[in-house]
TIDREN-208731 format. One record per residue: residue number from 1; x, z, y of N, C-alpha, C in turn. Coordinates in nm, 3 decimals. Layout:
! TIDREN-208731
{pt NUM,{X,Z,Y},{X,Z,Y},{X,Z,Y}};
...
***
This chain:
! TIDREN-208731
{pt 1,{-2.018,1.759,-1.872},{-1.999,1.628,-1.811},{-1.849,1.607,-1.781}};
{pt 2,{-1.798,1.490,-1.814},{-1.656,1.459,-1.798},{-1.620,1.445,-1.651}};
{pt 3,{-1.517,1.517,-1.606},{-1.473,1.506,-1.468},{-1.395,1.376,-1.448}};
{pt 4,{-1.375,1.339,-1.322},{-1.299,1.218,-1.292},{-1.155,1.232,-1.344}};
{pt 5,{-1.099,1.353,-1.333},{-0.963,1.374,-1.381},{-0.955,1.355,-1.532}};
{pt 6,{-1.049,1.412,-1.605},{-1.050,1.395,-1.751},{-1.073,1.249,-1.788}};
{pt 7,{-1.161,1.182,-1.714},{-1.185,1.039,-1.739},{-1.057,0.960,-1.719}};
{pt 8,{-0.985,0.989,-1.609},{-0.861,0.917,-1.582},{-0.759,0.940,-1.693}};
{pt 9,{-0.746,1.063,-1.736},{-0.650,1.092,-1.843},{-0.686,1.018,-1.971}};
{pt 10,{-0.815,1.007,-1.999},{-0.858,0.936,-2.120},{-0.835,0.786,-2.106}};
{pt 11,{-0.874,0.729,-1.993},{-0.862,0.585,-1.974},{-0.717,0.540,-1.965}};
{pt 12,{-0.631,0.627,-1.912},{-0.492,0.590,-1.889},{-0.398,0.645,-1.996}};
{pt 13,{-0.453,0.699,-2.105},{-0.370,0.762,-2.207},{-0.269,0.663,-2.265}};
{pt 14,{-0.311,0.540,-2.291},{-0.220,0.442,-2.349},{-0.105,0.409,-2.256}};
{pt 15,{-0.134,0.398,-2.127},{-0.031,0.367,-2.029},{0.066,0.484,-2.014}};
{pt 16,{0.014,0.606,-2.022},{0.100,0.724,-2.011},{0.195,0.734,-2.131}};
{pt 17,{0.147,0.695,-2.247},{0.229,0.704,-2.368},{0.329,0.589,-2.377}};
{pt 18,{0.289,0.471,-2.331},{0.375,0.352,-2.342},{0.376,0.279,-2.208}};
{pt 19,{0.461,0.318,-2.115},{0.466,0.252,-1.983},{0.487,0.101,-1.997}};
{pt 20,{0.415,0.025,-1.912},{0.426,-0.119,-1.915},{0.512,-0.167,-1.799}};
{pt 21,{0.620,-0.238,-1.826},{0.701,-0.291,-1.716},{0.622,-0.393,-1.636}};
{pt 22,{0.651,-0.399,-1.506},{0.581,-0.493,-1.420},{0.629,-0.634,-1.446}};
{pt 23,{0.536,-0.728,-1.447},{0.572,-0.869,-1.454},{0.501,-0.942,-1.342}};
{pt 24,{0.557,-1.052,-1.294},{0.497,-1.122,-1.180},{0.356,-1.172,-1.211}};
{pt 25,{0.272,-1.171,-1.106},{0.136,-1.223,-1.113},{0.114,-1.317,-0.995}};
{pt 26,{0.010,-1.400,-0.999},{-0.018,-1.488,-0.885},{-0.051,-1.408,-0.759}};
{pt 27,{-0.014,-1.462,-0.643},{-0.057,-1.402,-0.517},{-0.208,-1.424,-0.503}};
{pt 28,{-0.276,-1.325,-0.452},{-0.422,-1.327,-0.448},{-0.472,-1.322,-0.304}};
{pt 29,{-0.593,-1.369,-0.287},{-0.658,-1.361,-0.156},{-0.774,-1.262,-0.156}};
{pt 30,{-0.816,-1.219,-0.276},{-0.932,-1.132,-0.286},{-0.911,-1.026,-0.393}};
{pt 31,{-0.959,-0.905,-0.364},{-0.954,-0.795,-0.459},{-1.094,-0.775,-0.517}};
{pt 32,{-1.115,-0.798,-0.647},{-1.250,-0.792,-0.703},{-1.293,-0.652,-0.746}};
{pt 33,{-1.217,-0.552,-0.713},{-1.256,-0.415,-0.744},{-1.208,-0.322,-0.633}};
{pt 34,{-1.266,-0.202,-0.630},{-1.217,-0.096,-0.541},{-1.115,-0.013,-0.617}};
{pt 35,{-1.016,0.038,-0.546},{-0.916,0.126,-0.606},{-0.944,0.270,-0.565}};
{pt 36,{-0.945,0.361,-0.662},{-0.976,0.501,-0.637},{-0.862,0.589,-0.687}};
{pt 37,{-0.814,0.676,-0.599},{-0.711,0.773,-0.635},{-0.780,0.902,-0.681}};
{pt 38,{-0.737,0.952,-0.796},{-0.793,1.079,-0.846},{-0.728,1.194,-0.769}};
{pt 39,{-0.811,1.275,-0.704},{-0.764,1.390,-0.627},{-0.840,1.512,-0.678}};
{pt 40,{-0.770,1.598,-0.751},{-0.837,1.712,-0.812},{-0.936,1.664,-0.916}};
{pt 41,{-1.060,1.707,-0.903},{-1.163,1.667,-0.999},{-1.253,1.558,-0.943}};
{pt 42,{-1.214,1.498,-0.829},{-1.292,1.389,-0.770},{-1.198,1.273,-0.740}};
{pt 43,{-1.243,1.180,-0.659},{-1.159,1.065,-0.626},{-1.185,1.022,-0.483}};
{pt 44,{-1.090,0.948,-0.427},{-1.104,0.893,-0.293},{-1.074,0.744,-0.300}};
{pt 45,{-1.151,0.665,-0.230},{-1.131,0.520,-0.230},{-1.012,0.485,-0.142}};
{pt 46,{-0.913,0.419,-0.201},{-0.796,0.373,-0.125},{-0.820,0.237,-0.063}};
{pt 47,{-0.876,0.145,-0.141},{-0.898,0.008,-0.095},{-1.032,-0.042,-0.148}};
{pt 48,{-1.113,-0.100,-0.061},{-1.243,-0.152,-0.105},{-1.227,-0.292,-0.164}};
{pt 49,{-1.326,-0.339,-0.239},{-1.322,-0.478,-0.284},{-1.340,-0.572,-0.166}};
{pt 50,{-1.295,-0.694,-0.182},{-1.308,-0.793,-0.075},{-1.176,-0.860,-0.046}};
{pt 51,{-1.163,-0.921,0.071},{-1.038,-0.989,0.106},{-0.918,-0.896,0.091}};
{pt 52,{-0.814,-0.944,0.027},{-0.694,-0.863,0.004},{-0.603,-0.874,0.126}};
{pt 53,{-0.596,-0.768,0.205},{-0.513,-0.766,0.325},{-0.392,-0.677,0.299}};
{pt 54,{-0.276,-0.739,0.285},{-0.155,-0.662,0.254},{-0.105,-0.585,0.375}};
{pt 55,{-0.167,-0.603,0.491},{-0.130,-0.528,0.611},{-0.229,-0.414,0.636}};
{pt 56,{-0.286,-0.365,0.529},{-0.374,-0.248,0.534},{-0.311,-0.140,0.446}};
{pt 57,{-0.327,-0.014,0.484},{-0.275,0.096,0.404},{-0.368,0.215,0.412}};
{pt 58,{-0.341,0.314,0.329},{-0.419,0.438,0.329},{-0.321,0.554,0.331}};
{pt 59,{-0.344,0.650,0.419},{-0.254,0.764,0.431},{-0.325,0.894,0.392}};
{pt 60,{-0.250,0.979,0.321},{-0.304,1.108,0.278},{-0.200,1.216,0.303}};
{pt 61,{-0.242,1.331,0.353},{-0.156,1.447,0.376},{-0.183,1.551,0.268}};
{pt 62,{-0.080,1.620,0.224},{-0.100,1.733,0.134},{0.021,1.826,0.140}};
{pt 63,{0.011,1.938,0.068},{0.113,2.042,0.076},{0.204,2.049,-0.045}};
{pt 64,{0.178,1.967,-0.146},{0.252,1.980,-0.271},{0.366,1.880,-0.279}};
{pt 65,{0.488,1.930,-0.291},{0.605,1.845,-0.314},{0.644,1.845,-0.460}};
{pt 66,{0.559,1.900,-0.546},{0.599,1.921,-0.684},{0.522,1.834,-0.784}};
{pt 67,{0.401,1.786,-0.748},{0.332,1.704,-0.847},{0.403,1.569,-0.859}};
{pt 68,{0.413,1.521,-0.982},{0.494,1.404,-1.008},{0.419,1.289,-1.073}};
{pt 69,{0.285,1.297,-1.075},{0.207,1.193,-1.138},{0.074,1.177,-1.066}};
{pt 70,{0.035,1.054,-1.038},{-0.096,1.027,-0.978},{-0.169,0.924,-1.063}};
{pt 71,{-0.301,0.943,-1.073},{-0.386,0.854,-1.151},{-0.468,0.767,-1.056}};
{pt 72,{-0.480,0.638,-1.089},{-0.559,0.546,-1.007},{-0.655,0.470,-1.098}};
{pt 73,{-0.781,0.469,-1.058},{-0.886,0.398,-1.131},{-0.939,0.284,-1.045}};
{pt 74,{-1.007,0.190,-1.109},{-1.070,0.081,-1.032},{-1.218,0.072,-1.069}};
{pt 75,{-1.296,0.024,-0.974},{-1.440,0.002,-0.996},{-1.472,-0.142,-0.959}};
{pt 76,{-1.517,-0.223,-1.053},{-1.548,-0.363,-1.022},{-1.650,-0.374,-0.909}};
{pt 77,{-1.635,-0.479,-0.832},{-1.726,-0.501,-0.719},{-1.870,-0.507,-0.766}};
{pt 78,{-1.957,-0.436,-0.696},{-2.101,-0.429,-0.722},{-2.136,-0.352,-0.849}};
{pt 79,{-2.037,-0.286,-0.912},{-2.064,-0.207,-1.032},{-2.124,-0.073,-0.993}};
{pt 80,{-2.182,-0.005,-1.090},{-2.239,0.128,-1.067},{-2.129,0.227,-1.034}};
{pt 81,{-2.160,0.334,-0.958},{-2.057,0.431,-0.919},{-1.979,0.490,-1.036}};
{pt 82,{-2.044,0.503,-1.150},{-1.975,0.565,-1.264},{-1.893,0.465,-1.346}};
{pt 83,{-1.895,0.337,-1.308},{-1.828,0.234,-1.387},{-1.680,0.223,-1.354}};
{pt 84,{-1.609,0.334,-1.361},{-1.466,0.335,-1.332},{-1.387,0.289,-1.454}};
{pt 85,{-1.278,0.217,-1.427},{-1.193,0.166,-1.533},{-1.047,0.202,-1.504}};
{pt 86,{-0.964,0.186,-1.603},{-0.821,0.215,-1.586},{-0.758,0.115,-1.491}};
{pt 87,{-0.675,0.163,-1.400},{-0.591,0.076,-1.317},{-0.444,0.107,-1.342}};
{pt 88,{-0.399,0.228,-1.310},{-0.258,0.257,-1.330},{-0.221,0.399,-1.296}};
{pt 89,{-0.092,0.429,-1.312},{-0.037,0.559,-1.279},{0.084,0.540,-1.189}};
{pt 90,{0.112,0.641,-1.108},{0.230,0.642,-1.023},{0.314,0.762,-1.063}};
{pt 91,{0.434,0.735,-1.112},{0.526,0.843,-1.149},{0.618,0.868,-1.030}};
{pt 92,{0.605,0.985,-0.969},{0.679,1.018,-0.848},{0.813,1.084,-0.884}};
{pt 93,{0.887,1.016,-0.966},{1.019,1.061,-1.010},{1.124,0.994,-0.923}};
{pt 94,{1.206,1.068,-0.849},{1.305,1.004,-0.762},{1.393,0.901,-0.833}};
{pt 95,{1.414,0.920,-0.963},{1.496,0.824,-1.037},{1.427,0.688,-1.050}};
{pt 96,{1.295,0.683,-1.027},{1.220,0.559,-1.039},{1.194,0.493,-0.903}};
{pt 97,{1.245,0.552,-0.797},{1.220,0.498,-0.663},{1.282,0.359,-0.648}};
{pt 98,{1.215,0.277,-0.567},{1.257,0.140,-0.538},{1.315,0.138,-0.396}};
{pt 99,{1.422,0.062,-0.371},{1.478,0.057,-0.235},{1.373,0.014,-0.132}};
{pt 100,{1.370,0.085,-0.021},{1.276,0.057,0.088},{1.353,-0.011,0.201}};
{pt 101,{1.327,-0.139,0.227},{1.402,-0.209,0.332},{1.372,-0.154,0.471}};
{pt 102,{1.471,-0.163,0.559},{1.449,-0.132,0.700},{1.386,-0.253,0.768}};
{pt 103,{1.306,-0.232,0.874},{1.248,-0.346,0.945},{1.352,-0.448,0.990}};
{pt 104,{1.471,-0.402,1.028},{1.576,-0.495,1.072},{1.619,-0.587,0.958}};
{pt 105,{1.621,-0.536,0.835},{1.654,-0.618,0.719},{1.548,-0.725,0.698}};
{pt 106,{1.421,-0.686,0.714},{1.311,-0.780,0.695},{1.320,-0.892,0.799}};
{pt 107,{1.350,-0.856,0.924},{1.359,-0.958,1.028},{1.477,-1.053,1.002}};
{pt 108,{1.590,-0.999,0.958},{1.705,-1.085,0.928},{1.671,-1.185,0.818}};
{pt 109,{1.599,-1.139,0.716},{1.561,-1.229,0.607},{1.469,-1.340,0.657}};
{pt 110,{1.374,-1.306,0.743},{1.283,-1.408,0.797},{1.356,-1.507,0.887}};
{pt 111,{1.454,-1.458,0.961},{1.525,-1.547,1.053},{1.617,-1.646,0.982}};
{pt 112,{1.644,-1.623,0.854},{1.718,-1.722,0.778},{1.640,-1.852,0.767}};
{pt 113,{1.508,-1.842,0.770},{1.422,-1.961,0.763},{1.372,-2.006,0.900}};
{pt 114,{1.352,-1.911,0.992},{1.286,-1.945,1.118},{1.375,-1.929,1.240}};
{pt 115,{1.494,-1.877,1.224},{1.585,-1.863,1.336},{1.526,-1.780,1.449}};
{pt 116,{1.563,-1.816,1.570},{1.518,-1.739,1.686},{1.373,-1.771,1.725}};
{pt 117,{1.309,-1.864,1.654},{1.166,-1.888,1.679},{1.084,-1.765,1.641}};
{pt 118,{1.138,-1.682,1.554},{1.063,-1.568,1.502},{1.121,-1.437,1.553}};
{pt 119,{1.035,-1.355,1.608},{1.069,-1.217,1.644},{0.968,-1.126,1.578}};
{pt 120,{1.014,-1.040,1.488},{0.924,-0.951,1.416},{0.885,-0.835,1.507}};
{pt 121,{0.755,-0.821,1.539},{0.715,-0.713,1.631},{0.724,-0.577,1.563}};
{pt 122,{0.727,-0.472,1.644},{0.724,-0.337,1.589},{0.584,-0.308,1.535}};
{pt 123,{0.579,-0.260,1.410},{0.449,-0.233,1.349},{0.372,-0.125,1.423}};
{pt 124,{0.444,-0.031,1.485},{0.377,0.080,1.553},{0.286,0.033,1.665}};
{pt 125,{0.319,-0.080,1.727},{0.236,-0.131,1.836},{0.113,-0.204,1.790}};
{pt 126,{0.102,-0.232,1.660},{-0.010,-0.309,1.607},{-0.096,-0.230,1.510}};
{pt 127,{-0.053,-0.110,1.474},{-0.121,-0.031,1.371},{-0.231,0.053,1.433}};
{pt 128,{-0.351,0.042,1.379},{-0.466,0.114,1.433},{-0.547,0.174,1.319}};
{pt 129,{-0.628,0.271,1.353},{-0.725,0.323,1.258},{-0.841,0.227,1.249}};
{pt 130,{-0.919,0.246,1.143},{-1.034,0.158,1.126},{-1.129,0.167,1.245}};
{pt 131,{-1.144,0.287,1.301},{-1.241,0.305,1.408},{-1.178,0.349,1.540}};
{pt 132,{-1.050,0.323,1.559},{-0.989,0.365,1.685},{-0.849,0.313,1.700}};
{pt 133,{-0.789,0.342,1.815},{-0.656,0.293,1.846},{-0.566,0.407,1.895}};
{pt 134,{-0.582,0.527,1.840},{-0.505,0.640,1.890},{-0.407,0.688,1.784}};
{pt 135,{-0.337,0.595,1.718},{-0.235,0.635,1.622},{-0.127,0.716,1.694}};
{pt 136,{-0.100,0.835,1.642},{-0.002,0.924,1.702},{0.099,0.960,1.595}};
{pt 137,{0.223,0.915,1.609},{0.323,0.938,1.506},{0.358,1.085,1.491}};
{pt 138,{0.326,1.167,1.591},{0.350,1.310,1.576},{0.252,1.373,1.477}};
{pt 139,{0.133,1.317,1.466},{0.031,1.368,1.376},{-0.050,1.250,1.325}};
{pt 140,{0.008,1.163,1.242},{-0.062,1.041,1.199},{-0.187,1.074,1.121}};
{pt 141,{-0.294,1.004,1.145},{-0.423,1.039,1.085},{-0.428,1.004,0.937}};
{pt 142,{-0.514,1.075,0.868},{-0.541,1.042,0.729},{-0.642,0.928,0.723}};
{pt 143,{-0.647,0.864,0.607},{-0.746,0.760,0.587},{-0.689,0.621,0.602}};
{pt 144,{-0.778,0.521,0.616},{-0.735,0.381,0.622},{-0.675,0.345,0.757}};
{pt 145,{-0.569,0.267,0.753},{-0.502,0.213,0.871},{-0.483,0.064,0.849}};
{pt 146,{-0.471,-0.012,0.957},{-0.453,-0.156,0.942},{-0.377,-0.212,1.062}};
{pt 147,{-0.326,-0.331,1.043},{-0.262,-0.405,1.151},{-0.366,-0.489,1.223}};
{pt 148,{-0.361,-0.488,1.354},{-0.454,-0.567,1.435},{-0.376,-0.665,1.521}};
{pt 149,{-0.412,-0.791,1.514},{-0.347,-0.894,1.595},{-0.385,-0.873,1.742}};
{pt 150,{-0.289,-0.877,1.832},{-0.321,-0.854,1.974},{-0.414,-0.961,2.029}};
{pt 151,{-0.507,-0.919,2.114},{-0.600,-1.013,2.175},{-0.539,-1.075,2.301}};
{pt 152,{-0.574,-1.198,2.325},{-0.531,-1.264,2.448},{-0.383,-1.291,2.456}};
{pt 153,{-0.316,-1.303,2.342},{-0.172,-1.328,2.343},{-0.142,-1.467,2.398}};
{pt 154,{-0.043,-1.475,2.484},{-0.002,-1.602,2.544},{0.120,-1.655,2.469}};
{pt 155,{0.112,-1.777,2.419},{0.224,-1.836,2.346},{0.342,-1.860,2.440}};
{pt 156,{0.463,-1.834,2.389},{0.584,-1.857,2.466},{0.660,-1.975,2.407}};
{pt 157,{0.714,-2.055,2.494},{0.790,-2.172,2.450},{0.907,-2.129,2.361}};
{pt 158,{0.919,-2.193,2.245},{1.029,-2.164,2.155},{1.012,-2.037,2.075}};
{pt 159,{0.895,-1.975,2.076},{0.870,-1.853,2.000},{0.737,-1.862,1.926}};
{pt 160,{0.735,-1.814,1.804},{0.610,-1.801,1.731},{0.530,-1.685,1.789}};
{pt 161,{0.398,-1.700,1.792},{0.314,-1.590,1.838},{0.310,-1.479,1.733}};
{pt 162,{0.267,-1.361,1.775},{0.253,-1.250,1.680},{0.156,-1.288,1.569}};
{pt 163,{0.048,-1.356,1.605},{-0.049,-1.400,1.503},{0.018,-1.490,1.400}};
{pt 164,{0.101,-1.581,1.446},{0.172,-1.670,1.353},{0.273,-1.594,1.267}};
{pt 165,{0.342,-1.498,1.328},{0.438,-1.418,1.252},{0.367,-1.336,1.144}};
{pt 166,{0.254,-1.278,1.178},{0.180,-1.200,1.079},{0.130,-1.289,0.965}};
{pt 167,{0.096,-1.412,0.997},{0.057,-1.506,0.892},{0.171,-1.532,0.796}};
{pt 168,{0.293,-1.543,0.849},{0.411,-1.562,0.765},{0.436,-1.438,0.680}};
{pt 169,{0.425,-1.321,0.740},{0.445,-1.195,0.667},{0.347,-1.189,0.549}};
{pt 170,{0.220,-1.218,0.574},{0.119,-1.211,0.468},{0.146,-1.313,0.357}};
{pt 171,{0.188,-1.432,0.395},{0.197,-1.543,0.300},{0.328,-1.547,0.223}};
{pt 172,{0.436,-1.491,0.279},{0.567,-1.516,0.221},{0.643,-1.391,0.174}};
{pt 173,{0.617,-1.276,0.232},{0.700,-1.161,0.200},{0.655,-1.090,0.073}};
{pt 174,{0.750,-1.023,0.008},{0.720,-0.942,-0.109},{0.661,-0.808,-0.065}};
{pt 175,{0.607,-0.734,-0.163},{0.552,-0.603,-0.132},{0.649,-0.510,-0.063}};
{pt 176,{0.770,-0.486,-0.119},{0.864,-0.395,-0.053},{0.902,-0.439,0.088}};
{pt 177,{0.916,-0.569,0.112},{0.951,-0.615,0.246},{0.838,-0.586,0.345}};
{pt 178,{0.714,-0.612,0.305},{0.600,-0.583,0.391},{0.592,-0.433,0.420}};
{pt 179,{0.609,-0.353,0.316},{0.602,-0.207,0.331},{0.716,-0.157,0.419}};
{pt 180,{0.837,-0.212,0.400},{0.950,-0.171,0.482},{0.923,-0.193,0.629}};
{pt 181,{0.862,-0.308,0.663},{0.828,-0.334,0.803},{0.721,-0.236,0.852}};
{pt 182,{0.615,-0.218,0.775},{0.508,-0.129,0.818},{0.555,0.016,0.830}};
{pt 183,{0.649,0.056,0.746},{0.698,0.194,0.752},{0.777,0.222,0.879}};
{pt 184,{0.815,0.117,0.951},{0.877,0.138,1.081},{0.787,0.210,1.179}};
{pt 185,{0.657,0.212,1.151},{0.562,0.283,1.238},{0.558,0.433,1.210}};
{pt 186,{0.629,0.478,1.106},{0.623,0.619,1.067},{0.763,0.677,1.065}};
{pt 187,{0.823,0.686,1.181},{0.959,0.738,1.193},{0.964,0.890,1.191}};
{pt 188,{0.860,0.954,1.243},{0.860,1.099,1.255},{0.830,1.163,1.120}};
{pt 189,{0.921,1.243,1.062},{0.891,1.307,0.934},{0.784,1.414,0.951}};
{pt 190,{0.709,1.442,0.845},{0.612,1.551,0.853},{0.682,1.685,0.862}};
{pt 191,{0.612,1.789,0.906},{0.674,1.923,0.914},{0.720,1.971,0.777}};
{pt 192,{0.814,2.062,0.775},{0.862,2.120,0.650},{0.745,2.176,0.570}};
{pt 193,{0.744,2.146,0.442},{0.637,2.194,0.356},{0.519,2.101,0.346}};
{pt 194,{0.517,1.996,0.429},{0.408,1.899,0.426},{0.460,1.768,0.369}};
{pt 195,{0.369,1.692,0.311},{0.402,1.563,0.251},{0.299,1.460,0.296}};
{pt 196,{0.345,1.340,0.324},{0.256,1.228,0.351},{0.275,1.124,0.241}};
{pt 197,{0.164,1.077,0.187},{0.166,0.964,0.094},{0.096,0.848,0.161}};
{pt 198,{0.161,0.732,0.159},{0.098,0.611,0.211},{0.089,0.510,0.098}};
{pt 199,{-0.029,0.453,0.083},{-0.061,0.365,-0.028},{-0.077,0.222,0.025}};
{pt 200,{-0.014,0.129,-0.045},{-0.014,-0.012,-0.006},{-0.050,-0.099,-0.127}};
{pt 201,{-0.113,-0.213,-0.101},{-0.133,-0.315,-0.203},{-0.048,-0.436,-0.167}};
{pt 202,{0.024,-0.490,-0.265},{0.104,-0.608,-0.236},{0.023,-0.735,-0.266}};
{pt 203,{0.077,-0.854,-0.243},{0.000,-0.977,-0.263},{-0.042,-1.002,-0.407}};
{pt 204,{0.011,-0.927,-0.502},{-0.024,-0.943,-0.642},{-0.119,-0.832,-0.689}};
{pt 205,{-0.173,-0.756,-0.595},{-0.266,-0.645,-0.624},{-0.199,-0.532,-0.700}};
{pt 206,{-0.070,-0.514,-0.679},{0.001,-0.398,-0.735},{0.008,-0.290,-0.628}};
{pt 207,{-0.020,-0.167,-0.669},{-0.020,-0.053,-0.577},{0.121,0.004,-0.561}};
{pt 208,{0.155,0.038,-0.437},{0.283,0.103,-0.404},{0.254,0.231,-0.327}};
{pt 209,{0.342,0.329,-0.341},{0.326,0.457,-0.270},{0.457,0.494,-0.203}};
{pt 210,{0.449,0.527,-0.074},{0.562,0.586,-0.003},{0.538,0.736,0.006}};
{pt 211,{0.632,0.811,-0.049},{0.627,0.958,-0.041},{0.722,1.001,0.070}};
{pt 212,{0.668,1.063,0.175},{0.745,1.096,0.295},{0.739,1.246,0.317}};
{pt 213,{0.854,1.312,0.309},{0.859,1.454,0.340},{0.964,1.477,0.448}};
{pt 214,{0.995,1.602,0.475},{1.086,1.634,0.586},{1.227,1.582,0.561}};
{pt 215,{1.261,1.550,0.437},{1.398,1.509,0.404},{1.415,1.359,0.393}};
{pt 216,{1.314,1.288,0.341},{1.336,1.148,0.306},{1.204,1.075,0.283}};
{pt 217,{1.217,0.943,0.272},{1.110,0.856,0.225},{1.154,0.795,0.092}};
{pt 218,{1.060,0.789,-0.003},{1.085,0.723,-0.129},{0.969,0.628,-0.159}};
{pt 219,{1.002,0.512,-0.212},{0.902,0.410,-0.244},{0.888,0.399,-0.396}};
{pt 220,{0.761,0.401,-0.443},{0.733,0.393,-0.586},{0.631,0.281,-0.613}};
{pt 221,{0.652,0.210,-0.723},{0.556,0.109,-0.766},{0.472,0.164,-0.881}};
{pt 222,{0.343,0.143,-0.875},{0.255,0.190,-0.981},{0.280,0.113,-1.110}};
{pt 223,{0.260,0.181,-1.221},{0.256,0.115,-1.351},{0.111,0.076,-1.374}};
{pt 224,{0.086,-0.054,-1.378},{-0.050,-0.106,-1.375},{-0.090,-0.160,-1.512}};
{pt 225,{-0.212,-0.130,-1.552},{-0.265,-0.180,-1.678},{-0.286,-0.330,-1.670}};
{pt 226,{-0.235,-0.402,-1.768},{-0.254,-0.547,-1.772},{-0.402,-0.582,-1.785}};
{pt 227,{-0.479,-0.496,-1.852},{-0.622,-0.524,-1.867},{-0.693,-0.518,-1.733}};
{pt 228,{-0.640,-0.441,-1.638},{-0.701,-0.435,-1.505},{-0.671,-0.561,-1.426}};
{pt 229,{-0.550,-0.615,-1.441},{-0.510,-0.731,-1.361},{-0.546,-0.864,-1.424}};
{pt 230,{-0.574,-0.866,-1.553},{-0.600,-0.994,-1.620},{-0.714,-1.073,-1.556}};
{pt 231,{-0.827,-1.009,-1.519},{-0.935,-1.087,-1.456},{-0.895,-1.146,-1.321}};
{pt 232,{-0.791,-1.092,-1.258},{-0.752,-1.140,-1.126},{-0.690,-1.279,-1.130}};
{pt 233,{-0.647,-1.324,-1.246},{-0.583,-1.454,-1.255},{-0.676,-1.564,-1.210}};
{pt 234,{-0.806,-1.541,-1.215},{-0.901,-1.646,-1.177},{-0.972,-1.613,-1.047}};
{pt 235,{-0.924,-1.511,-0.974},{-0.989,-1.471,-0.849},{-0.943,-1.557,-0.733}};
***
């Protein structure tokens, strides 16, 4: 029986041989498939199908600083568990890293349009686990994380509310800008010998990975199969 790893290598063989440069796609509101990361001979779901929330991420811890390639498959919504298809690959080559903006850069860019009406909140105060609110930067949890709008927020004269600011972030910012702001919640590097990978989806359903070790953070964009994204044009 074919393992998930062998399946991924077969489905993604064309992309591995001939990398496809990224081209712009429409911003989406819904993801019609689940994204699965191949881990060993099995897989883990990074993002479920449904509303596409660019302020959601998935974090994974591991001990290897040497693997340089990750495989990602997709499963159409309501499809059988074995109906995995090609999505893309992530080449973790430092030469392919994309600049990761600082949160202060993101706020400056937003203030060019909104001035002092906009104050970008710290992501660390809004980031929670799916089933709890005990995010600890000293030992950040594995699994899905998301931004939660504060309850009972009181509007201030001359200032946009956090809810309004998050709406602007979702609707207007690019993937790297959104990720740069969210990465402000992960200032503490992992211990020596440990690595954290954080996975993000941008508004065009392109996967991004932040590789964080004791020395640095690097941002990588997945090479995505056009056949995977083509159906999204009508979503």
